[in-house]
C-alpha positions in Angstrom: 30.9 -8.2 22.8 33.6 -7.5 25.3 36.4 -5.1 24.7 39.7 -7.0 24.4 42.7 -4.8 25.1 45.1 -7.4 23.7 43.4 -7.6 20.4 46.1 -5.9 18.4 48.8 -7.9 20.1 47.0 -11.2 19.2 46.7 -10.1 15.6 50.3 -9.0 15.4 51.5 -12.3 16.9 49.3 -14.3 14.5 50.6 -12.4 11.5 54.2 -12.8 12.7 53.7 -16.5 13.2 52.2 -17.0 9.7 55.0 -15.0 8.1 57.6 -17.1 10.0 55.8 -20.3 9.0 55.9 -19.3 5.4 59.6 -18.5 5.7 60.3 -21.8 7.4 58.5 -23.8 4.7 59.7 -21.4 1.9 56.2 -20.8 0.5 54.3 -17.7 -0.3 51.3 -16.4 1.6 49.0 -17.5 -1.1 50.2 -21.1 -1.1 47.4 -23.6 -1.5 47.1 -26.9 0.4 49.0 -28.9 -2.3 51.9 -26.4 -2.3 52.0 -26.6 1.5 52.1 -30.4 1.5 55.0 -30.4 -1.1 57.0 -27.8 0.9 56.4 -29.7 4.1 57.5 -33.0 2.7 60.6 -31.5 1.2 61.6 -29.6 4.4 60.7 -32.6 6.6 62.8 -34.9 4.5 65.8 -32.5 4.5 65.7 -31.8 8.3 64.4 -35.1 9.6 66.5 -36.1 12.7 67.2 -39.5 11.2 68.9 -37.9 8.2 70.9 -35.5 10.3 72.6 -37.6 12.9 69.9 -36.8 15.4 71.4 -33.4 16.2 69.6 -30.9 18.4 69.5 -28.3 15.6 67.8 -30.9 13.3 65.3 -31.8 16.0 64.5 -28.1 16.6 64.1 -27.4 12.9 62.0 -30.5 12.3 59.6 -29.4 15.1 59.4 -25.9 13.6 58.6 -27.4 10.2 55.8 -29.4 11.7 54.4 -26.4 13.5 54.6 -24.2 10.4 52.7 -26.7 8.3 50.0 -27.2 11.0 49.6 -23.5 11.3 49.3 -22.7 7.6 47.3 -25.8 6.6 45.0 -26.3 9.6 45.1 -23.0 11.6 46.6 -24.8 14.6 48.7 -22.3 16.5 52.1 -23.3 17.9 54.1 -21.4 20.5 57.4 -22.9 19.1 57.1 -20.6 16.1 56.7 -17.5 18.3 59.7 -18.6 20.4 61.7 -18.9 17.2 60.7 -15.5 16.0 61.9 -14.0 19.3 65.2 -15.7 19.0 66.0 -14.4 15.5 69.1 -12.2 15.7 67.9 -9.6 13.1 65.4 -7.9 15.4 66.6 -4.3 15.4 68.7 -3.3 18.4 69.5 0.2 16.9 66.3 1.8 18.1 65.0 2.5 14.6 61.6 1.1 15.5 59.9 0.8 18.9 59.0 -2.8 19.0 56.8 -2.5 22.1 54.5 -0.4 20.0 52.4 -2.5 17.5 52.9 0.1 14.7 56.6 0.1 15.2 56.6 -3.7 15.1 54.6 -3.6 11.9 57.0 -1.1 10.3 60.0 -3.3 11.3 58.2 -6.4 10.0 57.3 -4.7 6.7 60.9 -3.6 6.1 62.3 -7.0 7.0 60.0 -9.1 4.8 59.1 -6.7 1.9 61.4 -3.8 1.4 64.5 -5.9 1.3 63.0 -8.2 -1.4 62.0 -5.1 -3.4 65.5 -3.7 -3.1 67.0 -7.0 -4.2 64.7 -7.2 -7.2 65.6 -3.6 -8.3 69.3 -4.4 -8.0 68.9 -7.6 -10.0 66.8 -6.0 -12.8 68.8 -2.7 -12.8 65.6 -0.8 -12.9 64.3 1.8 -10.5 60.9 1.1 -8.9 57.7 2.7 -9.9 56.3 5.4 -7.6 52.8 4.3 -8.3 
């Protein structure tokens, strides 16, 4: 087996793409094939170019929905999702995390996708989180 120096980068990109795909389709990581199909059909119907005056934004969104579904349902990678991730404005510019470092990128990703949800849930429930 050969040593692959880009191994961590490939894994990081795959994880990012799958998280983005889940976010695009509004499904959880543990979504089964039926849930993916329902989410795909709902999103595709909502953002289909024929239903949105054939705008560029609708076309872009529709392609991302298709790519997200194919990635999650059939493990077919799509560069469009990675391009979309790189264009998201909420990538930190403040230097809090070093994104060229895989660990820094993971920490940023964890905070973005998980800690914000946990904080929102705590605020909604009015309860402090468990330290366990």
